[in-house]
N, C-alpha and C positions, 0 to 999 in steps of 0.2 A: 394832298401832300402826306408823305409818310412821317412817322415820329422820328425825331433825331435829337442828338445832343451836340452842342457846338461850343468850343472854347478856343480863344486865340490868346494864349498866355504871353506871347512875344510882344514886348513894347517896341513899336516901330517909330523911328525918327526919320522922316522922309524930307529930303530937300537939300539945298545948297549948304555946304559946310557941316553936314550931319556928322561927318567923321571926327570933327573937333570935339565932340562930346564923349569920345571913347573913355577918357579918364573918369569923367563924372559917372558914367553908366557902370564902368567896371568897379569903381570904388564903392558903389552901393552893394556890390556882391562880396568883395574881399580886398585884400591888400597885395595879392600876388597873382599875376596873370602870365600864362604862356601864350605868346602870339604864334599862331599857326598860319603859314602861307605857302603859296606854290612857287612861282618863278620870282626872279629878282626884279621883275617889272614893278612890283610894289615898292621896292627900295629905290630904283632908278627914277621913278616918277615923283619921289618926294613924299609919297603917302606914308611910308613907314616912319619917317621923321616926324610928321604931324602927329601920328598916333603915339609914338614913344614920348614926345614932349607933353602930350595931353595926359598920358598915364603918370608921368613923373610929376607934373603939376598937381595932380590929384593924390599924390602919395602912394601910387601903385607901383610896386616893383615888378619887373618883367624879365622874361627870358624868351628867346625866339627859336622856332623850329620851322625850317623851310624845306622846299623840295617836294612838296606834295604834287603828285602827277594827276593827270586826268584819269578818271576811273580808278580811284586809289585802291591800293592793296592793303590787305589785312596787316602785313608786316610793317607798313608805314604807320598805321594807326597804333599798333602795339609799341613801336619805337617812340612815337610821340607820347604815348601814355607813360612810358618809363621815364622820359625826360620830365614830364609834368610831375610825376611822383618824386623824382629826385629834387625838383625845385620846390616841392610842397605847394604846388599851385592851388589857388582857390577857384580858378576858372580858366577856361580856354577862350581866347579871342581869335576867331577865324577871320582872316582877311583874304577875300577872294570870291570865287563863284561856288557852284554846287559841289564840285569835287573836294575843294578845301573844307567846305562846311561839313560835308559828309564825313571826311576824315576826322574833323574836330569832334563830331558827335560820337564816332566810333572810339576815339581816344578818350573821350569823357566817360564812356562806358568801360573801356579797357583800364582806366585808372583804378577801378575797383575789381573788375572781373579778371584781369590778367589774361592768361593763356586760354581762358574759356570764352574769349570774345567771339570767336568764330562759331562756337556752339550756340551763342545767343543769336547770331545772325541766321543760323539754320534751324532755330526753334527747339534745340535740345536743352537749352538752359534759359532761364528767365532773368531778365535784367532787373536788378533791385535798387541800383544806385548809380548816379552819374554826376560828374562835375557840371556846374553851370557852364553854358556856352553863350558867348556873345558874338555878333557878326558885324563886320564892315563889308558890305556887299560891293563887288566890282564887276559883276556880270549878271545880266537879267536872263534867267533860264528856268531853274528848277524849283524855285520857291522854298528851297531848303532853309532859307533864312527865317521862315515862319511856319515850319511844320516839324513833325517828329520823324520824318522819313530820311533814311540814309541808305546808300548802296555801296557795298565793298566787293572787291575781287579777291579770290583765293590765289596766293602766289603759285601754289603747286598745280592746281587744276585749271586755273583761269576762270573758274565759275564765279558768277556774280550772284550776290544774295542781297535782297532788299529787306530792311527792317523798319517797322513803324513802332516807335516807342515814345510815349509822351514825356518820358524822363529827359529826352534829348531835344525837346522844343527849345530853341534859343530863348534866353531871357530877354535879349534885346537885339534889334537889327538897325544899324545905321545905314541909311540908303540915300546916297547922293548920286543922282543920275550923271553928274559930271565925271564921276569916277569910271564911267563906261565909255567916255569919249574915245579913249585910246584903244579900245578893244578892236582887233582887226575885223574887217568886213566878214570874212568867212565864219569867224567865231561868233560874231553878232548874229548872223543868220542861223547858225546852229542853235544858239540859245533861244532865239525867237521861235524856231520850229518846235523845239522841245516844249516851250510854254504853250504853243498852239495845241500840241498833242494832249496836254492835260485838260484843256477845255473840250477838245474833240472827243476824247474817250469818255468824258462824262456826258457829253451831249447825246450819245447813243444808248445810254443806260435805260433799259426798258422800264424798270421799276421806279425811276426817279424823274421821269419827264413831267413837266408842268409848265405853265405859262412863264412864271418868273425864272425858273431854272433854265428853260430853253432860251429865253431872251438874254440871260446873263452869259450863258455859254456862247451864244451867237455873238454877243457884244465883245467878249474877250477875243474870239477868233477874228472878227472883223477889225478890231483895233490893231491886231498884229498885221493883218493884210494891208491896212492903211499906213501904219507907222514904220514898219520895217523898211520899205523902200526909201522913206524919208531919211531914216538913220543911215542907210547905206550910202545914199547920195551926199548927205551932209552929216558927217560923223559927230560934229559938235552941236547938232540941233538939240537943244535942251528939251523942247517939247516932245519931240519924237522919242528921245531916250527916256524921258520920265514916264511917258505912256507905256513904253515897252517894259520898263522896270516894274511898275505897279501892276500891269496886267499879268506879268509872270508870277508875281506874288499872289494875286487874287486867284489865279487859275489852279494853284495846287496847295492852297492852305485851307481847304475845306469850305471856303466861302461859296464855291459853286456846288458844294456837296462832296461827301467823302468818296463815294463809290463811283466806279467807272467800268468801261469795257477795256481792260488793260491787255488786250491781245498784242497790240503793236509794241507795247513796252516789254512784254515778255519776250517777244521775238527779237527786239533790238538788243536785249542783253546777250542773246546768243550770238548775234553778229559782232558785238563788241568783244566777246570772249574769243570767237573764232578768228576774227580778222583785225581786231583793234580799231574797229570803225567807231567814230565819234557817235555818241548816243543820239544827239539831235539829228545828225546826218542820216543815221539809220532810220529814224522815225520819218524823215522826209521821203524815204523810199517806201517804207512799209504802210503808211497811212493811205496813200492812193491805191496801193495793191490791195489792202483790206477793202476799200470802197469798191474796187472792181470785182472782187470775189463776192461780196455781200450783195452787190447790185443784181446778181443773177437770180437770187431768191427774194430779194427785198428791194425792188427798184424804186418803190414809193419813198422809202426811207432816204435813199441816196439822192433822189430827186428833190426831196424837201431840203436836204443839206445844200444842194446846188442852188436852189432858189433863195433860201434864207441867209446863206453865208456868202455865196459866190455871185449872187445877183443875176442868176440865169432866169430869163423870162420863159417860164414853162407853158405859157398859154399857147394852145394849138399844137403842142408836142406831147407825145406819150412819155411816160415816166422814164423809160430807158434812154431816150434821146436827151431828156433833161439831165438825167444822172450822168450820162457820158460827157455832156458839155461841162458840167460841174467838175468832174474829175480832170478833164482837160485843163480847165482854168486853175485847178489846184496844182497840177504838175507844172504848169507854166509859171505860176508864182514861185515855186521852189526853184525852177531853172533860173528865173530872173534874179533870184536871191544868191545865185552862184553855187547852188548845191546840186548834186546828182539826183535823178529820179529812178534810177535802176542801179543794181549792184555792178553791172557791167560798166556803166558810166563812172562809177566810183573806182574803177580799176580792179574790181574783184571778179576774176574770171574762173576761179576754182571752186565756187560755191556749188554744193550739191544739196538740193532741196530735201531729199530724204534724210540725209545725214543731219542736216540742220533741224528738221522736225523731230527726229529721234532724240537728239541731244536736248531738246526743249521739254519733251513730255513722253511718258510711257504710252505704249500703243493703246491701252484701255483708258487713258485719261482724257480730260477735257479742260479747255480754257474758254474764257469769254462768256461764262454763263449769264452775265448780266444783260447780254444781248441775245446770244444763241450759243448752244453748246458746240464748240468746234473741236473735232477730234484730230488725231495725228494726220489723217489724209487731208483734212481741211487746211491745216497749218502748212503741210507740204505744198498744197496748191497755191497758197498765198506766197510762200517763198518762191515758187516758180514764177509768179507774176512779178515779184520783186527783182528777181534775177534779170528779167527783161530779154 
């Protein structure tokens, strides 16, 4: 094993009625909270009333800011930051999934950084202060509830930028799987595939492989393979929803290790910017495409993935046949979950692989060094496979 440092500063309250502790947890931070949310679903479901009553009971004043979209824009984060400043908020309470939590983290930084917020996301400025963030989770996907990662889009260019900043690790996360019962099937699948990708991309890291890490990554992926169909068939199955929720948190809060081979994530950001494609949906297209491309030079690696994750019996078969069967099962799982496995199936017929590759990286650049250095031509070939 390599040397490492690990810290999980987020206090997690997991289980039924976890959301009723919002006031207690917020009051430990301050007396004034801004509640940040996306759609009115959290109001219509009655969740917002539960939260505001809990805050009031604990003596926490609140204001609300709604309308955060998927793949949130920098303008939304700055607008939320301004409202938080006007309210003199002591913290931000994010109620939702990854997009809302990411916007809350950005607003927490923007509270102090103001218009320099995008410079922080692009690495030109350093974040020095952030408001505390708390989370009431309503979607299992990104693990944003327990890490310092957030992703924003630029309104003018559509470009996405990811930031890892320990200042934005949530102070607490209230995780009641029952709050995910009403998540539509397609969104449930998109979130689960996103969580799968976090374990998938860590699994192939050449410098971090070892008995425990490999088994943990395999376990996370196999849990999603088992539990997602149960959740889709029976949306109010608490066991399935709880397994998916905790697996998503484990997969991207450094419990499986920090580093990974984030080629598919980088490519997915391009598809989101170009076509508005949901992040998890794009990953469902890109991960099998990555496997197909890598299999050419590294059939043994994909064959191992096929055996250990997808249960392919490789005895008597060469590595290529085993790998191909694993990729087939991977794509079948995504199809059975109601998601496309090519861009054409997703209704995207105007994709040009060269343009997509050029928009991701300069001609002399590389990505994926934790597995293999992939240049622009490699990325273009992967986009070709993804187009279908």
